FIBA-622711 format. One line per 8 residues: number of its first residue (from 1); for each residue x, y, z of C-alpha. Coordinates in pm, 1 decimal, always signed. Layout:
N
NUM = X Y Z | ...;
END
This chain:
177
1 = +12966.2 -25439.0 -7359.6 | +12938.4 -25260.7 -7690.0 | +12858.2 -24867.9 -7487.5 | +12767.9 -24734.6 -7157.8 | +12391.0 -24628.0 -7232.2 | +12369.0 -25037.5 -7319.9 | +12495.3 -25131.3 -7052.3 | +12206.0 -24872.2 -6836.7;
9 = +11967.6 -25039.6 -7054.0 | +12027.2 -25404.7 -6953.7 | +12076.9 -25401.9 -6609.6 | +11838.7 -25480.6 -6438.9 | +11843.0 -25571.0 -5995.9 | +11882.1 -25935.2 -5958.3 | +11780.6 -26167.9 -5718.7 | +11779.9 -26454.9 -5807.0;
17 = +12149.1 -26680.0 -5847.3 | +12283.7 -27002.3 -6000.2 | +12505.8 -27244.4 -5742.2 | +12827.3 -27166.3 -6002.0 | +13052.1 -26993.2 -5826.2 | +13213.8 -26660.3 -5979.8 | +13601.0 -26728.3 -6090.9 | +13853.4 -26547.7 -5913.9;
25 = +13905.3 -26278.0 -6170.3 | +13561.0 -26092.3 -6215.5 | +13569.9 -26072.4 -5821.3 | +13887.5 -25890.0 -5900.9 | +13726.8 -25680.0 -6159.6 | +13458.8 -25581.7 -5911.1 | +13648.2 -25521.1 -5632.8 | +13917.4 -25324.3 -5908.6;
33 = +13602.2 -25092.2 -6055.0 | +13476.7 -25017.9 -5654.5 | +13814.9 -24922.1 -5585.8 | +13759.4 -24661.8 -5912.2 | +13404.4 -24536.0 -5810.4 | +13426.2 -24141.6 -5665.9 | +13414.3 -24012.4 -5404.8 | +13423.0 -23674.4 -5196.5;
41 = +13790.5 -23493.2 -5234.8 | +13945.6 -23837.9 -5344.7 | +13862.0 -23979.4 -4951.8 | +13764.3 -24264.0 -5080.1 | +13516.4 -24302.3 -4728.8 | +13452.8 -24640.9 -4807.1 | +13608.5 -25000.9 -4792.8 | +13434.6 -25312.3 -4901.3;
49 = +13357.3 -25655.4 -4734.2 | +13395.1 -25948.9 -5000.6 | +13157.9 -26279.6 -4804.4 | +13113.9 -26623.4 -4973.4 | +13102.1 -26819.9 -4690.4 | +12701.3 -26972.9 -4758.1 | +12628.4 -26940.9 -4348.4 | +12756.0 -26619.5 -4363.5;
57 = +12535.2 -26532.9 -4640.0 | +12273.1 -26691.4 -4475.1 | +12323.9 -26501.8 -4103.2 | +12355.8 -26180.8 -4407.3 | +12021.9 -26281.4 -4570.5 | +11842.5 -26207.1 -4215.0 | +11982.4 -25878.0 -4206.4 | +11645.8 -25736.1 -4107.4;
65 = +11260.9 -25719.6 -4160.4 | +11255.5 -25776.5 -4605.4 | +11405.4 -25783.8 -4889.1 | +11763.3 -25936.4 -4832.4 | +11615.5 -26334.1 -4771.8 | +11719.7 -26370.5 -5096.8 | +12113.2 -26281.5 -5080.1 | +12148.3 -26596.3 -4884.2;
73 = +12107.4 -26759.1 -5271.3 | +12333.2 -26551.9 -5367.9 | +12758.9 -26765.6 -5419.6 | +12914.0 -26391.9 -5346.0 | +12807.6 -26040.2 -5122.2 | +13014.2 -25685.5 -5062.1 | +12932.2 -25525.6 -4768.8 | +12929.9 -25174.8 -4883.2;
81 = +13125.4 -24975.8 -4583.6 | +13199.1 -24598.8 -4555.1 | +13368.9 -24441.6 -4300.5 | +13172.5 -24109.0 -4133.0 | +13490.2 -23968.6 -3905.7 | +13734.4 -23967.4 -4230.1 | +13448.4 -23723.0 -4461.0 | +13118.2 -23615.0 -4407.8;
89 = +12965.8 -23760.6 -4722.4 | +13048.8 -24116.3 -4664.7 | +12707.6 -24208.3 -4752.5 | +12732.7 -24101.1 -5134.4 | +13103.0 -24198.9 -5183.8 | +12953.9 -24505.6 -5047.8 | +12708.3 -24551.2 -5314.8 | +12862.9 -24469.4 -5587.0;
97 = +13073.1 -24731.7 -5523.3 | +12724.0 -24959.5 -5459.0 | +12596.3 -24820.9 -5761.8 | +12985.8 -24902.1 -5900.1 | +12919.6 -25290.3 -5839.6 | +12595.9 -25276.8 -6000.0 | +12740.9 -25147.6 -6364.0 | +13024.1 -25349.1 -6284.5;
105 = +12831.5 -25698.9 -6286.7 | +12651.0 -25688.8 -6578.1 | +12951.9 -25551.8 -6789.2 | +13091.7 -25888.2 -6682.7 | +12747.6 -26035.7 -6794.8 | +12646.2 -26107.8 -6391.9 | +12325.6 -26005.8 -6247.3 | +12357.4 -25840.4 -5922.8;
113 = +12110.6 -25646.8 -5659.7 | +12085.9 -25403.9 -5380.5 | +12036.8 -25424.0 -5026.8 | +11960.4 -25115.2 -4877.5 | +12139.2 -25155.4 -4459.4 | +12138.3 -24834.8 -4381.0 | +11823.3 -24709.2 -4234.1 | +11672.5 -25033.2 -4187.4;
121 = +11563.9 -25301.6 -3954.5 | +11486.4 -25610.6 -3811.8 | +11104.9 -25712.1 -3738.3 | +11205.7 -25674.5 -3419.2 | +11300.8 -25253.6 -3492.1 | +11713.4 -25357.9 -3443.0 | +11861.8 -25134.3 -3754.6 | +12013.3 -25358.7 -3974.5;
129 = +12382.0 -25237.5 -3949.6 | +12389.7 -25332.2 -3579.0 | +12337.5 -25654.0 -3709.8 | +12620.1 -25694.7 -4104.8 | +12784.2 -25493.3 -3842.8 | +12779.1 -25767.1 -3587.0 | +12807.5 -26035.6 -3808.7 | +13133.1 -25945.1 -3977.2;
137 = +13308.2 -25721.6 -3651.4 | +13334.0 -25483.2 -3837.1 | +13433.2 -25172.1 -3564.3 | +13263.8 -24787.7 -3486.4 | +13302.8 -24554.5 -3629.5 | +13237.2 -24800.5 -4011.1 | +12822.5 -24820.7 -4099.5 | +12721.5 -25041.4 -4363.1;
145 = +12511.3 -24878.8 -4664.6 | +12482.6 -25128.9 -4848.2 | +12540.0 -25481.9 -4945.3 | +12543.3 -25616.2 -5266.7 | +12476.2 -26020.7 -5408.5 | +12644.0 -26085.0 -5686.4 | +12648.2 -26365.1 -5927.1 | +12563.9 -26590.6 -6216.8;
153 = +12178.0 -26460.2 -6330.2 | +11897.4 -26751.1 -6204.7 | +11658.4 -26610.2 -6485.5 | +11680.8 -26381.6 -6745.4 | +11464.8 -26004.3 -6695.4 | +11419.7 -25825.6 -7022.4 | +11591.1 -25406.9 -7076.8 | +11442.8 -25148.3 -6887.3;
161 = +11091.4 -25032.9 -7141.3 | +11256.7 -24695.8 -7195.3 | +10876.4 -24620.7 -7253.4 | +10844.5 -24601.4 -6872.7 | +11072.3 -24292.9 -6805.1 | +10906.0 -23997.1 -6652.8 | +11000.5 -23721.7 -6887.6 | +10812.1 -23559.5 -6730.7;
169 = +11039.9 -23516.1 -6412.0 | +11252.6 -23330.7 -6604.3 | +11296.8 -22963.9 -6526.2 | +11518.9 -22676.6 -6727.1 | +11558.3 -22435.6 -6542.0 | +11359.2 -22444.4 -6268.3 | +11104.3 -22746.0 -6081.8 | +10857.4 -22780.5 -6272.9;
177 = +10513.5 -22902.1 -6059.6;
END
């Protein structure tokens, strides 16, 4: 990618992937970026679980009532976990790392999409976090913030339409009504 502005314009959520697996170098580059993501006071109150097993991806795709089913078709997922015992801003730190993963995937020419897990539920009302923690044997005190699905793009998406920018949501000096 030539520059970050172009990366931001091109990155779109991708929910359809080809069957082509990621190369080990691509996975390493994704994880390297996540491990370099900013964190409050350098605490790095996050962990990353890489999942490429198709059966497990299928199980994880049912972790919440909606918005996770496409995970079954992804060749790879990075489960982003936070540690509340390590930092009071573990949610923010894990969220920043999730975002870094999204942009690194695009920079590699891959598609990716964030699946929100924290504060989401199954149709029966069970926390999605509990489902993912059970499936992946994640111990307390760790909590799942997101799952980032990654793969080779299975469809084309147009770049972000800058005509849709909400400039009226920007204020200078104080929040306008």
